[in-house]
C-alpha positions in Angstrom: -12.7 7.7 9.3 -9.8 5.7 10.7 -6.5 4.4 9.4 -6.6 0.7 8.8 -4.0 -1.8 7.6 -5.6 -3.8 4.7 -4.8 -7.4 4.0 -6.4 -9.7 1.4 -6.9 -13.4 2.0 -9.2 -16.1 0.8 -11.4 -18.7 2.3 -12.9 -21.2 -0.1 -14.6 -19.2 -2.8 -14.6 -16.0 -0.7 -12.1 -13.2 -0.7 -11.5 -11.9 2.8 -10.7 -8.2 3.3 -9.0 -7.8 6.7 -9.0 -4.2 8.1 -7.0 -3.8 11.4 -5.8 -0.7 13.1 -2.5 -2.4 14.1 -0.6 -4.4 11.4 0.2 -7.0 14.1 -3.4 -8.1 14.2 -3.6 -9.0 10.5 -3.8 -12.7 9.9 -0.7 -14.6 8.9 -2.7 -16.1 6.1 -3.1 -13.0 3.9 -2.0 -13.2 0.3 -1.6 -9.4 -0.3 -1.0 -6.5 1.9 -2.6 -3.3 0.6 -0.9 -0.9 3.0 -2.4 1.7 5.3 -5.6 3.3 4.2 -7.8 6.0 5.6 -11.3 4.5 5.3 -14.1 2.9 7.2 -15.2 -0.7 7.3 -18.6 0.4 5.9 -16.8 1.9 2.8 -14.8 -1.3 2.4 -18.0 -3.4 2.6 -19.7 -1.2 0.0 -16.7 -1.6 -2.4 -15.9 -5.2 -1.6 -16.9 -6.5 -5.1 -15.0 -3.7 -6.8 -12.0 -4.8 -4.7 -12.6 -8.4 -5.7 -12.5 -7.5 -9.4 -9.4 -5.4 -9.0 -7.6 -8.3 -7.3 -8.7 -10.7 -10.0 -7.1 -8.4 -12.6 -4.0 -7.9 -10.5 -3.4 -11.6 -9.5 -5.5 -13.8 -11.6 -3.7 -17.0 -10.5 -4.6 -16.4 -6.9 -8.1 -14.8 -7.1 -9.7 -16.0 -10.4 -12.0 -18.6 -8.9 -13.4 -16.4 -6.1 -17.1 -15.4 -6.2 -17.8 -13.7 -2.9 -16.2 -11.0 -0.7 -16.4 -10.2 3.0 -14.9 -7.6 5.3 -13.5 -8.6 8.7 
C-alpha cells in the first residue's frame, strides 16, 4: 500500500480518479480533492463505481450525467 493524493475530475461522460504520490502531479482540471489516502490503484479501480455513486450523491450538479469511471 502507498499513500496517494486523490483528485476527481471528469472527461465527457467519464469520472477520472487521479491518484498521485505527489500533490503537484495532480491535474489542474480536478473538481474535487479527496486528500491523502493509503490505498492502491488496484483498490481504487475495484471501487471506482462506488466512488462514482458517492460523488453523484455528494455533488449532483457536477457528476449526475457521468456513466463511467477510470483510474489514472
